N, CA, C and O atoms as a Tripos MOL2 file, in Angstrom:
@<TRIPOS>MOLECULE
protein
  288   287    72     0     0
PROTEIN
NO_CHARGES

@<TRIPOS>ATOM
      1 N           0.9750   -1.2140   -0.0690 N.3       1 MET1
      2 CA         -0.1410   -0.0240   -0.0290 C.3       1 MET1
      3 C           0.9030    1.4070    0.2290 C.2       1 MET1
      4 O           1.6350    1.5850    1.2030 O.2       1 MET1
      5 N           0.7360    2.2270   -0.8190 N.am      2 HIS2
      6 CA          1.1050    3.3570   -0.8480 C.3       2 HIS2
      7 C           0.6480    4.3540    0.2680 C.2       2 HIS2
      8 O          -0.3620    4.1840    0.9510 O.2       2 HIS2
      9 N           1.5680    5.4890    0.3800 N.am      3 ASP3
     10 CA          1.3450    6.6880    1.1250 C.3       3 ASP3
     11 C           1.5350    7.9250    0.1300 C.2       3 ASP3
     12 O           0.9160    8.9680    0.3400 O.2       3 ASP3
     13 N           2.3520    7.7980   -0.8940 N.am      4 GLU4
     14 CA          2.7620    8.6160   -1.7170 C.3       4 GLU4
     15 C           1.6090    9.0270   -2.6630 C.2       4 GLU4
     16 O           0.8540    8.1890   -3.1580 O.2       4 GLU4
     17 N           1.4980   10.4690   -2.9120 N.am      5 PRO5
     18 CA          0.4730   10.8410   -3.8410 C.3       5 PRO5
     19 C           0.4880   10.3480   -5.2550 C.2       5 PRO5
     20 O           1.5280   10.5970   -5.8640 O.2       5 PRO5
     21 N          -0.3020    9.8000   -5.8050 N.am      6 GLU6
     22 CA         -0.4630    9.5830   -7.3470 C.3       6 GLU6
     23 C          -1.3060   10.0720   -8.3610 C.2       6 GLU6
     24 O          -2.4690    9.8400   -8.0310 O.2       6 GLU6
     25 N          -1.2560   10.5200   -9.2100 N.am      7 PHE7
     26 CA         -2.3960   11.4420  -10.0390 C.3       7 PHE7
     27 C          -1.9570   10.8170  -11.3730 C.2       7 PHE7
     28 O          -0.8230   10.7170  -11.8420 O.2       7 PHE7
     29 N          -3.1610   10.4140  -11.8720 N.am      8 LEU8
     30 CA         -3.4300   10.1340  -13.4940 C.3       8 LEU8
     31 C          -4.2760   10.9410  -14.0080 C.2       8 LEU8
     32 O          -5.3420   11.2990  -13.5060 O.2       8 LEU8
     33 N          -3.8090   11.2630  -15.0620 N.am      9 LEU9
     34 CA         -4.5790   12.3410  -16.2200 C.3       9 LEU9
     35 C          -4.8040   11.5230  -17.6480 C.2       9 LEU9
     36 O          -3.9740   11.4480  -18.5540 O.2       9 LEU9
     37 N          -6.0880   10.9470  -17.6300 N.am     10 THR10
     38 CA         -6.2600    9.9670  -18.5650 C.3      10 THR10
     39 C          -6.3440   10.7630  -20.0610 C.2      10 THR10
     40 O          -5.7970   10.3040  -21.0630 O.2      10 THR10
     41 N          -6.9830   11.8100  -20.0550 N.am     11 GLU11
     42 CA         -7.0760   12.5410  -21.5160 C.3      11 GLU11
     43 C          -5.7940   12.8230  -21.8260 C.2      11 GLU11
     44 O          -5.5400   12.4930  -22.9840 O.2      11 GLU11
     45 N          -4.7530   13.3750  -21.1620 N.am     12 GLU12
     46 CA         -3.5180   13.8120  -21.2140 C.3      12 GLU12
     47 C          -2.3530   12.8340  -21.5140 C.2      12 GLU12
     48 O          -1.1930   13.0830  -21.8440 O.2      12 GLU12
     49 N          -3.0580   11.5130  -21.2830 N.am     13 ARG13
     50 CA         -2.2260   10.2120  -21.2660 C.3      13 ARG13
     51 C          -0.8010   10.5210  -20.3780 C.2      13 ARG13
     52 O           0.3400   10.2770  -20.7720 O.2      13 ARG13
     53 N          -1.2110   11.1660  -18.9790 N.am     14 LEU14
     54 CA         -0.0070   11.5420  -18.1930 C.3      14 LEU14
     55 C          -0.0050   10.9080  -16.7570 C.2      14 LEU14
     56 O          -1.0600   10.9190  -16.1230 O.2      14 LEU14
     57 N           0.9640   10.4350  -16.2900 N.am     15 GLY15
     58 CA          0.8240    9.9930  -14.8690 C.3      15 GLY15
     59 C           1.8060   10.3600  -14.2120 C.2      15 GLY15
     60 O           2.8890   10.4150  -14.7950 O.2      15 GLY15
     61 N           1.7050   10.7650  -12.6280 N.am     16 VAL16
     62 CA          2.5390   11.6080  -11.8110 C.3      16 VAL16
     63 C           2.8670   10.7680  -10.5070 C.2      16 VAL16
     64 O           1.9170   10.8050   -9.7240 O.2      16 VAL16
     65 N           3.7560   10.1500  -10.1280 N.am     17 ALA17
     66 CA          3.8980    9.7830   -8.6610 C.3      17 ALA17
     67 C           5.1600   10.4740   -8.0440 C.2      17 ALA17
     68 O           6.1800   10.7360   -8.6820 O.2      17 ALA17
     69 N           4.9370   10.7510   -6.6270 N.am     18 ILE18
     70 CA          6.0260   11.5380   -5.8310 C.3      18 ILE18
     71 C           6.2930   10.4610   -4.7150 C.2      18 ILE18
     72 O           5.4080    9.7880   -4.1870 O.2      18 ILE18
     73 N           7.6510   10.3900   -4.4290 N.am     19 LYS19
     74 CA          8.2450    9.7200   -3.5200 C.3      19 LYS19
     75 C           9.2760   10.8070   -2.6180 C.2      19 LYS19
     76 O          10.3330   11.3420   -2.9560 O.2      19 LYS19
     77 N           8.6140   10.8740   -1.5300 N.am     20 ILE20
     78 CA          9.3480   11.6770   -0.5640 C.3      20 ILE20
     79 C          10.1940   10.8440    0.4720 C.2      20 ILE20
     80 O           9.5990   10.1160    1.2670 O.2      20 ILE20
     81 N          11.4250   10.9250    0.4800 N.am     21 GLU21
     82 CA         12.4640   10.1040    1.0970 C.3      21 GLU21
     83 C          12.0010    9.7010    2.5690 C.2      21 GLU21
     84 O          12.0040    8.5500    3.0050 O.2      21 GLU21
     85 N          11.6090   10.8300    3.2520 N.am     22 ASP22
     86 CA         11.2940   10.3310    4.7170 C.3      22 ASP22
     87 C           9.8530    9.9610    4.9100 C.2      22 ASP22
     88 O           9.4120    9.5720    5.9920 O.2      22 ASP22
     89 N           9.0660   10.1100    3.7130 N.am     23 GLY23
     90 CA          7.6620    9.6960    3.9610 C.3      23 GLY23
     91 C           6.7140   10.7820    4.4010 C.2      23 GLY23
     92 O           5.5500   10.5560    4.7330 O.2      23 GLY23
     93 N           7.2040   11.8220    4.3870 N.am     24 HIS24
     94 CA          6.4140   12.9370    5.0220 C.3      24 HIS24
     95 C           5.0500   13.1520    4.2450 C.2      24 HIS24
     96 O           5.0150   13.5550    3.0820 O.2      24 HIS24
     97 N           4.2820   12.9400    4.7630 N.am     25 GLY25
     98 CA          2.6480   13.1140    3.8530 C.3      25 GLY25
     99 C           2.3410   14.4240    3.2830 C.2      25 GLY25
    100 O           2.0570   14.6270    2.1030 O.2      25 GLY25
    101 N           2.4510   15.6390    4.5730 N.am     26 PRO26
    102 CA          2.0350   16.9010    4.0570 C.3      26 PRO26
    103 C           2.9520   17.5110    3.0530 C.2      26 PRO26
    104 O           2.5530   18.4400    2.3500 O.2      26 PRO26
    105 N           4.3510   16.9650    2.9320 N.am     27 ALA27
    106 CA          5.1590   17.6200    1.9020 C.3      27 ALA27
    107 C           5.0890   16.7840    0.5870 C.2      27 ALA27
    108 O           5.3510   17.3340   -0.4820 O.2      27 ALA27
    109 N           4.8330   15.8110    0.6280 N.am     28 SER28
    110 CA          4.2050   15.0270   -0.7550 C.3      28 SER28
    111 C           3.2070   15.6540   -1.1640 C.2      28 SER28
    112 O           3.3260   15.8100   -2.3790 O.2      28 SER28
    113 N           2.0650   16.2010   -0.6920 N.am     29 VAL29
    114 CA          0.9360   16.5620   -1.1720 C.3      29 VAL29
    115 C           1.4900   17.9970   -1.9440 C.2      29 VAL29
    116 O           1.3160   18.3400   -3.1130 O.2      29 VAL29
    117 N           2.1630   18.6410   -0.9310 N.am     30 LEU30
    118 CA          2.6060   19.8820   -1.5400 C.3      30 LEU30
    119 C           3.6960   19.7240   -2.9810 C.2      30 LEU30
    120 O           3.6270   20.4420   -3.9780 O.2      30 LEU30
    121 N           4.5110   18.7870   -2.8000 N.am     31 ALA31
    122 CA          5.1500   18.4140   -4.0510 C.3      31 ALA31
    123 C           4.1600   18.2340   -5.3150 C.2      31 ALA31
    124 O           4.2410   18.9270   -6.3300 O.2      31 ALA31
    125 N           3.4190   17.4300   -5.1560 N.am     32 MET32
    126 CA          2.5500   16.8750   -6.0670 C.3      32 MET32
    127 C           1.7340   18.2120   -6.4230 C.2      32 MET32
    128 O           1.6830   18.4480   -7.6300 O.2      32 MET32
    129 N           1.1670   19.0160   -5.6800 N.am     33 ALA33
    130 CA          0.6480   20.0840   -6.1120 C.3      33 ALA33
    131 C           1.4290   20.9770   -6.9690 C.2      33 ALA33
    132 O           0.9330   21.5550   -7.9350 O.2      33 ALA33
    133 N           2.7130   21.0930   -6.5970 N.am     34 ALA34
    134 CA          3.5880   22.1100   -7.3810 C.3      34 ALA34
    135 C           4.0960   21.2940   -8.8610 C.2      34 ALA34
    136 O           4.3880   21.9290   -9.8740 O.2      34 ALA34
    137 N           4.1260   20.2970   -8.8050 N.am     35 VAL35
    138 CA          4.1290   19.5400  -10.0790 C.3      35 VAL35
    139 C           3.1640   19.5790  -11.1020 C.2      35 VAL35
    140 O           3.4510   19.6700  -12.2960 O.2      35 VAL35
    141 N           1.7240   19.4950  -10.5280 N.am     36 LEU36
    142 CA          0.7240   19.7450  -11.3140 C.3      36 LEU36
    143 C           0.6550   21.0890  -11.6520 C.2      36 LEU36
    144 O           0.4620   21.2530  -12.8570 O.2      36 LEU36
    145 N           0.7610   22.2680  -10.8940 N.am     37 ARG37
    146 CA          0.8870   23.5370  -11.1600 C.3      37 ARG37
    147 C           1.6150   23.8950  -12.1670 C.2      37 ARG37
    148 O           1.2370   24.7710  -12.9440 O.2      37 ARG37
    149 N           3.2280   23.0090  -12.3420 N.am     38 GLU38
    150 CA          3.9400   23.4240  -13.5300 C.3      38 GLU38
    151 C           3.7010   22.6940  -14.6250 C.2      38 GLU38
    152 O           4.3150   22.9090  -15.6710 O.2      38 GLU38
    153 N           2.8450   21.8130  -14.5180 N.am     39 LEU39
    154 CA          2.5800   21.1640  -15.7690 C.3      39 LEU39
    155 C           1.1130   21.9430  -16.4060 C.2      39 LEU39
    156 O           0.6200   21.5140  -17.4490 O.2      39 LEU39
    157 N           0.4970   23.1110  -15.6680 N.am     40 GLY40
    158 CA         -0.1780   24.0310  -16.2650 C.3      40 GLY40
    159 C          -1.7030   23.5000  -15.6490 C.2      40 GLY40
    160 O          -2.6670   24.0030  -16.2250 O.2      40 GLY40
    161 N          -1.9330   22.7780  -14.8160 N.am     41 LEU41
    162 CA         -3.0820   22.4190  -14.0960 C.3      41 LEU41
    163 C          -3.7270   23.3510  -13.1740 C.2      41 LEU41
    164 O          -3.2260   23.4600  -12.0550 O.2      41 LEU41
    165 N          -4.5120   23.8740  -13.3980 N.am     42 GLU42
    166 CA         -5.0010   24.7960  -12.2020 C.3      42 GLU42
    167 C          -6.6060   25.1090  -12.5700 C.2      42 GLU42
    168 O          -7.0180   24.9450  -13.7180 O.2      42 GLU42
    169 N          -7.2460   25.4540  -11.7650 N.am     43 PRO43
    170 CA         -6.6650   26.2480  -10.2750 C.3      43 PRO43
    171 C          -6.5190   25.3020   -9.1120 C.2      43 PRO43
    172 O          -6.9630   24.1770   -9.3410 O.2      43 PRO43
    173 N          -6.0790   25.4660   -8.1020 N.am     44 GLN44
    174 CA         -5.7580   24.7230   -6.9790 C.3      44 GLN44
    175 C          -6.1370   25.6980   -5.8160 C.2      44 GLN44
    176 O          -6.0450   26.9210   -5.9270 O.2      44 GLN44
    177 N          -6.5020   25.1550   -4.8710 N.am     45 PRO45
    178 CA         -7.0870   25.5910   -3.5870 C.3      45 PRO45
    179 C          -5.7700   26.1100   -2.8920 C.2      45 PRO45
    180 O          -4.7760   25.3860   -2.9590 O.2      45 PRO45
    181 N          -5.6870   27.4880   -2.1340 N.am     46 ASP46
    182 CA         -4.2520   28.0840   -1.2880 C.3      46 ASP46
    183 C          -3.9830   26.9540   -0.5800 C.2      46 ASP46
    184 O          -2.7730   26.7340   -0.6160 O.2      46 ASP46
    185 N          -4.6780   26.0120    0.1490 N.am     47 SER47
    186 CA         -4.0890   25.1860    1.0200 C.3      47 SER47
    187 C          -2.9310   24.1820    0.4420 C.2      47 SER47
    188 O          -2.1190   23.5510    1.1180 O.2      47 SER47
    189 N          -3.0680   24.1970   -1.0270 N.am     48 LEU48
    190 CA         -1.9120   23.2370   -1.5290 C.3      48 LEU48
    191 C          -0.6680   24.2490   -1.8740 C.2      48 LEU48
    192 O           0.2480   23.8110   -2.5710 O.2      48 LEU48
    193 N          -0.6230   25.6930   -1.3580 N.am     49 LEU49
    194 CA          0.6160   26.4560   -1.7470 C.3      49 LEU49
    195 C           1.4470   26.3530   -0.5280 C.2      49 LEU49
    196 O           2.6640   26.4030   -0.7090 O.2      49 LEU49
    197 N           0.9810   26.2090    0.7610 N.am     50 ALA50
    198 CA          1.7960   26.3180    1.8910 C.3      50 ALA50
    199 C           0.6940   25.7990    3.0760 C.2      50 ALA50
    200 O          -0.4680   26.1990    3.1420 O.2      50 ALA50
    201 N           1.3310   24.8070    4.0070 N.am     51 THR51
    202 CA          0.7060   24.2390    5.0970 C.3      51 THR51
    203 C           1.5150   24.9000    6.3270 C.2      51 THR51
    204 O           2.7430   24.8860    6.4030 O.2      51 THR51
    205 N           0.7410   25.4210    7.1790 N.am     52 PRO52
    206 CA          1.3060   25.8340    8.5620 C.3      52 PRO52
    207 C           1.8420   24.7070    9.4760 C.2      52 PRO52
    208 O           1.2580   23.6260    9.5510 O.2      52 PRO52
    209 N           2.7930   24.9450   10.0630 N.am     53 THR53
    210 CA          3.4250   23.9550   10.9890 C.3      53 THR53
    211 C           3.2110   24.5600   12.3680 C.2      53 THR53
    212 O           3.5780   25.6890   12.6900 O.2      53 THR53
    213 N           2.4910   23.5670   13.2560 N.am     54 ARG54
    214 CA          2.2250   23.9000   14.6290 C.3      54 ARG54
    215 C           2.8980   23.0470   15.7010 C.2      54 ARG54
    216 O           3.3100   21.8880   15.6540 O.2      54 ARG54
    217 N           2.8890   24.0680   16.8050 N.am     55 ASN55
    218 CA          3.7840   23.1990   18.1100 C.3      55 ASN55
    219 C           2.7150   22.4830   18.8920 C.2      55 ASN55
    220 O           1.5170   22.6080   18.6360 O.2      55 ASN55
    221 N           3.1790   21.7580   19.8180 N.am     56 SER56
    222 CA          2.1770   20.8870   20.4270 C.3      56 SER56
    223 C           0.8800   21.7380   20.9780 C.2      56 SER56
    224 O          -0.2340   21.2240   20.8780 O.2      56 SER56
    225 N           1.0130   22.8700   21.4840 N.am     57 ARG57
    226 CA         -0.1460   23.9000   21.7750 C.3      57 ARG57
    227 C          -0.7240   24.4160   20.6070 C.2      57 ARG57
    228 O          -1.4210   25.4170   20.7740 O.2      57 ARG57
    229 N          -0.6090   23.9870   19.4750 N.am     58 GLY58
    230 CA         -1.3880   24.2000   18.4190 C.3      58 GLY58
    231 C          -1.0790   25.8310   17.6820 C.2      58 GLY58
    232 O          -1.7030   26.3670   16.7660 O.2      58 GLY58
    233 N           0.0030   26.3020   18.3900 N.am     59 GLU59
    234 CA          0.4080   27.4740   17.6900 C.3      59 GLU59
    235 C           1.1330   27.4810   16.4410 C.2      59 GLU59
    236 O           2.0300   26.6490   16.3110 O.2      59 GLU59
    237 N           0.8540   28.3940   15.3780 N.am     60 VAL60
    238 CA          1.6680   28.5850   14.0730 C.3      60 VAL60
    239 C           3.0430   28.8420   14.3020 C.2      60 VAL60
    240 O           3.2630   29.9460   14.7990 O.2      60 VAL60
    241 N           4.1010   28.0740   14.0610 N.am     61 VAL61
    242 CA          5.7340   28.3920   14.5090 C.3      61 VAL61
    243 C           6.3290   28.2310   13.1770 C.2      61 VAL61
    244 O           7.5590   28.2010   13.1450 O.2      61 VAL61
    245 N           5.6090   28.1100   11.9370 N.am     62 GLY62
    246 CA          6.1600   28.0750   10.7400 C.3      62 GLY62
    247 C           5.0560   27.6560    9.6190 C.2      62 GLY62
    248 O           3.8330   27.6120    9.7550 O.2      62 GLY62
    249 N           5.8990   27.3400    8.3910 N.am     63 GLU63
    250 CA          5.0240   26.9210    7.4300 C.3      63 GLU63
    251 C           5.8760   25.8320    6.3890 C.2      63 GLU63
    252 O           7.1030   25.9320    6.3590 O.2      63 GLU63
    253 N           5.3180   24.9840    5.6970 N.am     64 LEU64
    254 CA          5.7800   24.0660    4.8640 C.3      64 LEU64
    255 C           5.4440   24.5490    3.4110 C.2      64 LEU64
    256 O           4.2440   24.6110    3.1410 O.2      64 LEU64
    257 N           6.2220   24.8520    2.5720 N.am     65 ARG65
    258 CA          6.0420   25.1850    1.3060 C.3      65 ARG65
    259 C           6.8250   24.6040    0.2080 C.2      65 ARG65
    260 O           7.8590   24.0400    0.5650 O.2      65 ARG65
    261 N           6.5570   24.6170   -1.0700 N.am     66 VAL66
    262 CA          7.3640   24.5230   -2.0940 C.3      66 VAL66
    263 C           8.3880   25.4560   -2.3110 C.2      66 VAL66
    264 O           7.8420   26.5320   -2.5550 O.2      66 VAL66
    265 N           9.8330   25.5870   -2.3460 N.am     67 ASN67
    266 CA         10.5790   26.2060   -3.0010 C.3      67 ASN67
    267 C          11.2540   25.9130   -4.2680 C.2      67 ASN67
    268 O          12.1280   25.0470   -4.3180 O.2      67 ASN67
    269 N          10.9510   26.4840   -5.1340 N.am     68 GLY68
    270 CA         11.3850   25.9840   -6.4300 C.3      68 GLY68
    271 C          10.7190   25.6320   -7.4000 C.2      68 GLY68
    272 O           9.6500   26.2240   -7.5520 O.2      68 GLY68
    273 N          11.0390   24.7130   -8.2530 N.am     69 GLY69
    274 CA         10.1310   24.2540   -9.2020 C.3      69 GLY69
    275 C          10.8470   23.0750   -9.6400 C.2      69 GLY69
    276 O          11.7570   22.5430   -9.0050 O.2      69 GLY69
    277 N          10.3140   22.6270  -10.9460 N.am     70 LEU70
    278 CA         10.9620   21.3990  -11.6290 C.3      70 LEU70
    279 C          12.2420   21.4440  -12.3320 C.2      70 LEU70
    280 O          12.3880   22.3910  -13.1050 O.2      70 LEU70
    281 N          12.9950   20.7810  -12.2390 N.am     71 VAL71
    282 CA         14.1220   20.6440  -13.0860 C.3      71 VAL71
    283 C          14.0380   20.1580  -14.4180 C.2      71 VAL71
    284 O          13.8670   18.9610  -14.6500 O.2      71 VAL71
    285 N          14.1470   21.0140  -15.2980 N.am     72 LYS72
    286 CA         13.6310   20.4390  -16.7930 C.3      72 LYS72
    287 C          15.0860   20.0070  -17.5220 C.2      72 LYS72
    288 O          15.0910   19.5350  -18.6580 O.2      72 LYS72
@<TRIPOS>BOND
     1     1     2 1
     2     2     3 1
     3     3     4 2
     4     3     5 am
     5     5     6 1
     6     6     7 1
     7     7     8 2
     8     7     9 am
     9     9    10 1
    10    10    11 1
    11    11    12 2
    12    11    13 am
    13    13    14 1
    14    14    15 1
    15    15    16 2
    16    15    17 am
    17    17    18 1
    18    18    19 1
    19    19    20 2
    20    19    21 am
    21    21    22 1
    22    22    23 1
    23    23    24 2
    24    23    25 am
    25    25    26 1
    26    26    27 1
    27    27    28 2
    28    27    29 am
    29    29    30 1
    30    30    31 1
    31    31    32 2
    32    31    33 am
    33    33    34 1
    34    34    35 1
    35    35    36 2
    36    35    37 am
    37    37    38 1
    38    38    39 1
    39    39    40 2
    40    39    41 am
    41    41    42 1
    42    42    43 1
    43    43    44 2
    44    43    45 am
    45    45    46 1
    46    46    47 1
    47    47    48 2
    48    47    49 am
    49    49    50 1
    50    50    51 1
    51    51    52 2
    52    51    53 am
    53    53    54 1
    54    54    55 1
    55    55    56 2
    56    55    57 am
    57    57    58 1
    58    58    59 1
    59    59    60 2
    60    59    61 am
    61    61    62 1
    62    62    63 1
    63    63    64 2
    64    63    65 am
    65    65    66 1
    66    66    67 1
    67    67    68 2
    68    67    69 am
    69    69    70 1
    70    70    71 1
    71    71    72 2
    72    71    73 am
    73    73    74 1
    74    74    75 1
    75    75    76 2
    76    75    77 am
    77    77    78 1
    78    78    79 1
    79    79    80 2
    80    79    81 am
    81    81    82 1
    82    82    83 1
    83    83    84 2
    84    83    85 am
    85    85    86 1
    86    86    87 1
    87    87    88 2
    88    87    89 am
    89    89    90 1
    90    90    91 1
    91    91    92 2
    92    91    93 am
    93    93    94 1
    94    94    95 1
    95    95    96 2
    96    95    97 am
    97    97    98 1
    98    98    99 1
    99    99   100 2
   100    99   101 am
   101   101   102 1
   102   102   103 1
   103   103   104 2
   104   103   105 am
   105   105   106 1
   106   106   107 1
   107   107   108 2
   108   107   109 am
   109   109   110 1
   110   110   111 1
   111   111   112 2
   112   111   113 am
   113   113   114 1
   114   114   115 1
   115   115   116 2
   116   115   117 am
   117   117   118 1
   118   118   119 1
   119   119   120 2
   120   119   121 am
   121   121   122 1
   122   122   123 1
   123   123   124 2
   124   123   125 am
   125   125   126 1
   126   126   127 1
   127   127   128 2
   128   127   129 am
   129   129   130 1
   130   130   131 1
   131   131   132 2
   132   131   133 am
   133   133   134 1
   134   134   135 1
   135   135   136 2
   136   135   137 am
   137   137   138 1
   138   138   139 1
   139   139   140 2
   140   139   141 am
   141   141   142 1
   142   142   143 1
   143   143   144 2
   144   143   145 am
   145   145   146 1
   146   146   147 1
   147   147   148 2
   148   147   149 am
   149   149   150 1
   150   150   151 1
   151   151   152 2
   152   151   153 am
   153   153   154 1
   154   154   155 1
   155   155   156 2
   156   155   157 am
   157   157   158 1
   158   158   159 1
   159   159   160 2
   160   159   161 am
   161   161   162 1
   162   162   163 1
   163   163   164 2
   164   163   165 am
   165   165   166 1
   166   166   167 1
   167   167   168 2
   168   167   169 am
   169   169   170 1
   170   170   171 1
   171   171   172 2
   172   171   173 am
   173   173   174 1
   174   174   175 1
   175   175   176 2
   176   175   177 am
   177   177   178 1
   178   178   179 1
   179   179   180 2
   180   179   181 am
   181   181   182 1
   182   182   183 1
   183   183   184 2
   184   183   185 am
   185   185   186 1
   186   186   187 1
   187   187   188 2
   188   187   189 am
   189   189   190 1
   190   190   191 1
   191   191   192 2
   192   191   193 am
   193   193   194 1
   194   194   195 1
   195   195   196 2
   196   195   197 am
   197   197   198 1
   198   198   199 1
   199   199   200 2
   200   199   201 am
   201   201   202 1
   202   202   203 1
   203   203   204 2
   204   203   205 am
   205   205   206 1
   206   206   207 1
   207   207   208 2
   208   207   209 am
   209   209   210 1
   210   210   211 1
   211   211   212 2
   212   211   213 am
   213   213   214 1
   214   214   215 1
   215   215   216 2
   216   215   217 am
   217   217   218 1
   218   218   219 1
   219   219   220 2
   220   219   221 am
   221   221   222 1
   222   222   223 1
   223   223   224 2
   224   223   225 am
   225   225   226 1
   226   226   227 1
   227   227   228 2
   228   227   229 am
   229   229   230 1
   230   230   231 1
   231   231   232 2
   232   231   233 am
   233   233   234 1
   234   234   235 1
   235   235   236 2
   236   235   237 am
   237   237   238 1
   238   238   239 1
   239   239   240 2
   240   239   241 am
   241   241   242 1
   242   242   243 1
   243   243   244 2
   244   243   245 am
   245   245   246 1
   246   246   247 1
   247   247   248 2
   248   247   249 am
   249   249   250 1
   250   250   251 1
   251   251   252 2
   252   251   253 am
   253   253   254 1
   254   254   255 1
   255   255   256 2
   256   255   257 am
   257   257   258 1
   258   258   259 1
   259   259   260 2
   260   259   261 am
   261   261   262 1
   262   262   263 1
   263   263   264 2
   264   263   265 am
   265   265   266 1
   266   266   267 1
   267   267   268 2
   268   267   269 am
   269   269   270 1
   270   270   271 1
   271   271   272 2
   272   271   273 am
   273   273   274 1
   274   274   275 1
   275   275   276 2
   276   275   277 am
   277   277   278 1
   278   278   279 1
   279   279   280 2
   280   279   281 am
   281   281   282 1
   282   282   283 1
   283   283   284 2
   284   283   285 am
   285   285   286 1
   286   286   287 1
   287   287   288 2
@<TRIPOS>SUBSTRUCTURE
     1 MET1         2 RESIDUE 1 A MET
     2 HIS2         6 RESIDUE 1 A HIS
     3 ASP3        10 RESIDUE 1 A ASP
     4 GLU4        14 RESIDUE 1 A GLU
     5 PRO5        18 RESIDUE 1 A PRO
     6 GLU6        22 RESIDUE 1 A GLU
     7 PHE7        26 RESIDUE 1 A PHE
     8 LEU8        30 RESIDUE 1 A LEU
     9 LEU9        34 RESIDUE 1 A LEU
    10 THR10       38 RESIDUE 1 A THR
    11 GLU11       42 RESIDUE 1 A GLU
    12 GLU12       46 RESIDUE 1 A GLU
    13 ARG13       50 RESIDUE 1 A ARG
    14 LEU14       54 RESIDUE 1 A LEU
    15 GLY15       58 RESIDUE 1 A GLY
    16 VAL16       62 RESIDUE 1 A VAL
    17 ALA17       66 RESIDUE 1 A ALA
    18 ILE18       70 RESIDUE 1 A ILE
    19 LYS19       74 RESIDUE 1 A LYS
    20 ILE20       78 RESIDUE 1 A ILE
    21 GLU21       82 RESIDUE 1 A GLU
    22 ASP22       86 RESIDUE 1 A ASP
    23 GLY23       90 RESIDUE 1 A GLY
    24 HIS24       94 RESIDUE 1 A HIS
    25 GLY25       98 RESIDUE 1 A GLY
    26 PRO26      102 RESIDUE 1 A PRO
    27 ALA27      106 RESIDUE 1 A ALA
    28 SER28      110 RESIDUE 1 A SER
    29 VAL29      114 RESIDUE 1 A VAL
    30 LEU30      118 RESIDUE 1 A LEU
    31 ALA31      122 RESIDUE 1 A ALA
    32 MET32      126 RESIDUE 1 A MET
    33 ALA33      130 RESIDUE 1 A ALA
    34 ALA34      134 RESIDUE 1 A ALA
    35 VAL35      138 RESIDUE 1 A VAL
    36 LEU36      142 RESIDUE 1 A LEU
    37 ARG37      146 RESIDUE 1 A ARG
    38 GLU38      150 RESIDUE 1 A GLU
    39 LEU39      154 RESIDUE 1 A LEU
    40 GLY40      158 RESIDUE 1 A GLY
    41 LEU41      162 RESIDUE 1 A LEU
    42 GLU42      166 RESIDUE 1 A GLU
    43 PRO43      170 RESIDUE 1 A PRO
    44 GLN44      174 RESIDUE 1 A GLN
    45 PRO45      178 RESIDUE 1 A PRO
    46 ASP46      182 RESIDUE 1 A ASP
    47 SER47      186 RESIDUE 1 A SER
    48 LEU48      190 RESIDUE 1 A LEU
    49 LEU49      194 RESIDUE 1 A LEU
    50 ALA50      198 RESIDUE 1 A ALA
    51 THR51      202 RESIDUE 1 A THR
    52 PRO52      206 RESIDUE 1 A PRO
    53 THR53      210 RESIDUE 1 A THR
    54 ARG54      214 RESIDUE 1 A ARG
    55 ASN55      218 RESIDUE 1 A ASN
    56 SER56      222 RESIDUE 1 A SER
    57 ARG57      226 RESIDUE 1 A ARG
    58 GLY58      230 RESIDUE 1 A GLY
    59 GLU59      234 RESIDUE 1 A GLU
    60 VAL60      238 RESIDUE 1 A VAL
    61 VAL61      242 RESIDUE 1 A VAL
    62 GLY62      246 RESIDUE 1 A GLY
    63 GLU63      250 RESIDUE 1 A GLU
    64 LEU64      254 RESIDUE 1 A LEU
    65 ARG65      258 RESIDUE 1 A ARG
    66 VAL66      262 RESIDUE 1 A VAL
    67 ASN67      266 RESIDUE 1 A ASN
    68 GLY68      270 RESIDUE 1 A GLY
    69 GLY69      274 RESIDUE 1 A GLY
    70 LEU70      278 RESIDUE 1 A LEU
    71 VAL71      282 RESIDUE 1 A VAL
    72 LYS72      286 RESIDUE 1 A LYS
C-alpha cells in the first residue's frame, strides 16, 4: 500500500507519482500540487501552496511550502 500521492490524467495520457524520502505526507501533497501547477493544471486551493506548522500547543510556528520548481 502506498502513502505517496499518485495522479493520473487520462485525457493527457500522463501519470505522476511522488516519493518523499522520509515519507512525510504533507510534504508529498505540496510537492504533487507544485508538479501539477508546473504542468499547467490549475486552479488549486490555496491550502496546496503552503501548510502551517504547529507546535504541541497548536500555535503556528512556521510553514511548509514548495521552494523552487521542476528541473527540466
